[in-house]
N, C-alpha and C positions, 0 to 999 in steps of 0.2 A: 290715638284713637283706636280701639279695638273692633273686632270682627261684629260683635253683638250690638255695638253703638251704630255701626254702619248699616245694619239691617234694621235696625229700630228705626233710624232716619228714612230709609228706603220705604219702609211700610207707611210711614206718615206721609212722605212726600207723593208717594203714588196715589193715595187716598185723595190728597189736596188735588192732585192734577186732574183725577177723574171728577172729582166735584166741580172743580172749576171748567172743565170742557163740557160736562153736561149742562151748566148754566150758560155757558157761551153759546152753545148749539154748533153744529159742524160747519156752518158756513162762516163763522167768524173768523176774521183775519188775524194771523199769528204776527204780530209787528216785527220782531226780531228773524223770521224766517222767511224771506221774500218768495212769494208765489204760493206759500202755505195756509191752509185754513185749519181750523181745529180738527178735522176729520183727518188730515195728512199727519199731524203731531200725533193722535192717538194711534194711528195706524203704523208709525215710524216706532213709537216708543214702545208699543206693544210687542212689535216683531223683534226689537232688539232685547225685550225681557225675556222673550222666549229662547232666543239665540244664546243668550248668557246663561240661562237656566240649564239649557242642554248641555253645556259645557261640565258643569258641575254634576248634573244627575247621572249623565251618561259617560263620564270620565273621558271626553275627547281630549286627545292631546295633539291635535294639530287643528289648524284653521280650518273653519268649514264656513259656508255662505249662510247668509240670513234667508229664511224663507220669504215668498212673495208676500206683499200687502194684502191684507184680505178685502174683498169687496164690500164687506159690511159698512153700514152708515147708521146716523141717528141713534137712537137708544141700544140697538143691536151692537153697534162699534163700541160704545160705552161699556156695554157688559162685557164684551170681548176684551177690552183693555183691563178691565177691573180683574177677570180670570186670568189674564196673562200676567198682571202684577201679583196676584196672589201666588200663583205657581213659582214666581221667582223667588219671593219671599220666604214661602214655606221649603224650597229647594235648598235656600242658603241657611236657613235656621236649622234644617235637619241633617246637613251635611257635616260628614266627618272632618274634623279640622285640619287633618293631613290629606285630604283628597287631592289627588294629582290631575291635572288638566291644563289646557291651553291658556296662556295669558299672553298680555302683549305690550306691557308696559313694566319699567322696574320699578322696584321700591317696596311694595309691600312683602311681608315675610312668608306668605303663602298664597296659594292659588285661591283658596277660599276668601283671605283677606283681600285678595286682588279685586275680586268679582264683587264683593259687598261693597268695597269703596267704590269701585267703578261705577256700578249700577245705583249707589246713593248718589254720587254727583251727576250722573245722567239724568236721574229722574229729577233731581232738585232743579236744574237748569230748564228741563223741560215744564216742569211744574211752574216755574216763573214764565215761561211762555203761555201757558194755558192760562193763568191767570191776567196775563197781559191780554189775550185775546178777550177775557171775560170784562175786564175794566175792574176798576176798584183798587185798592190797597194790596200788594202782594203780601204774602205771609214772609216773615223776616228769616234771614238765615243766620243761624249762631256762628258766634266769632271763630269758634275752635274748629268747626266745620268748613267755615268759608276759608281759614289759613289753610286747612287741609287740601282743599279744592285747587287753591291757587299754587299749592306745592306741587300737586299731581299734574297740573297743566304745564307748568313752567319745567319741572325736573322730570316728567314722564312724557306727556305729549311731545313737548318740543325738543327733547333729547333725541326724538327719532329721525331718522333720514327724511321722512316726509314733511318734516318742518319747512315752510316756505320763508321764515323769517331769517333772511340772509342779508349781508352788507359787504360791499366790494372791498372794505377795509375793516379792520378790528374796532368795534365799537362796544361801549359797556352802557347798560341799561340797568338801573336799580328801581325796584318794587319794594314799597314799604308800607305795612299796615299800621296805621296809627293808633289803633286801639288793641294791639296784641304785641308781644316779643317777636316779631317776625319781619325779617327783610331778607330779600333775595339780590344777587347780583347776577346779571344775565350777559354773558359774553358773547357777542355777535360777530361773525365773518362769514365766510364764503361756506363754512361748514355748519352743521346743526348747531343751534345755539348751546352753550354750557352755562348751567345755572347752579349757583351754590347758594346755600343758607348762611350768608354774612353780608357785611357792610365793608368790606375791605377795598381800599383803593378809591380812585376817583371815579365818577360816573358822569357821563355827559348828558343824561336825562334821568329824572327820578320821578316814578308814579307813585302819588301817596294818597291815601285815603283809608277810611275804615274797612276792615277785611270783606265785609259783605259787598261794599261798593267795588272794591277790587275784583272780587270773585266774578260779580256779574260783568263788569267792565272788560276784563280780560276774556271772557267768555263771548264778548261783542252783544250783550244784552243792555248794558246802558253806556252812557259816555265815559270815557275815561276821567278819573277823579282829578286832583291837583297834578299839573304836570309844571315840573321847573327844569330848566336847562333846554337843551337842543328839542324842540317840538317836532322835529322831523324824525326822530326815533320813535315818538309817540305815535306819530301818523303811519310809520313803517308797520307798526304792530297792528294799528287797527286795519291797514289794509292787506296784509299778508298772512296773518295769524289765525285765520279760520281752519279748524282741524279737518283733514280729509282722510 
């Protein structure tokens, strides 16, 4: 997927998020985020949008903290979120392809591609949260985008030292999308997981399902799909994979 595709998805997902939050109301419970209500979701995601946009717009090359959450609520908070989202989309759409700034995951070919991809997935997952708070059927996640999101999670986030998915002795987990040519082998140990895009060797546990189901399940938004083999490895993911 290219940068323009991610920006297009980001634009759509942010609009859906705002619309769902507006219908749900600020007090609606966000099921996948314990202790959060819709106002918390909007405040968090809006601050993340502004934080991400600033790296690109101001060409920050070092980490910087996020701003405090605003004290806004109700319609004013929804309007603030829409403005935060718009600023991010416009910043990414108008940035030079070779802009240099801080990033924090491996994979994308440029800083602009990184931020477009990361914010598209950030927004898609939280759009699902907003729609869960609202109730009713959530918008679907396209297969190609879901596959990319699984890849970002497994080969990006969980390649970092921060990953808490560890095992006392080497173990092998496989993740397979049943509606795409996509399979990952995750090698677990006392070190950060090492994930490759292949199905080489034996795996002790396999998680298999449509890409959308895997995407949302691995981000702990839905139950894990079909589990074969050692269910303890699936439980280990569920218990320790929250991104921090």
